[in-house]
N, C-alpha and C positions, 0 to 999 in steps of 0.2 A: 892338857890333851882338846879342850874346846878351841881353842886357837887354830890347830892344826886340823882339825874335825872341820871347823868353818871354811879353812883356803880350800880343803881337797873336796866339798859341795861345791862352792863357788867353783872350781876348774869346774867339775862333770857339768855344772848346771851350763857354764857357759859352752861346752864344748857339745851341747845338747841342743843347742840353737841349731847344727845343723844337721837337718837331718839322717842325711848317711849317715852318721856317725852315732846318733840315738839308735842304730838296727844296724849290728854290722851285715851288710851285704858281701861283701870280698871273701872268698875263700882263701885267699892269699893274704900270709901276713904281711907281706912289704906293701902292698894296698894299702890295707889299713893303715899303717906304720904311718904311710906317706900322706893319706886325707886327714890324720891326726897334726900332722908337723905345718902339713897347710892350714887347719884349722885355728892353731896356734899364732901362725904369722898374722894370719886376719885380723885375731883378734888383737894382738899385739898394736896393729899400725891401726887398728880402728882405737885403741885408746891411746896411743900416741899424737893422732892426729885430731882431737877435740880439740875443736877452736877455744883459745883463751876468751874468760869471761870477764 
């Protein structure tokens, strides 16, 4: 249970970097889902593009 909770909390913390997702402004669910997908894509892209040390 502890490992799963950590993953969920980490995901929420990463998504709340994007201020538009921290507070839901859109009334339409499709727009909010699109912004969540875009944020997830940006998070993955940033993690994959880290320079090798």
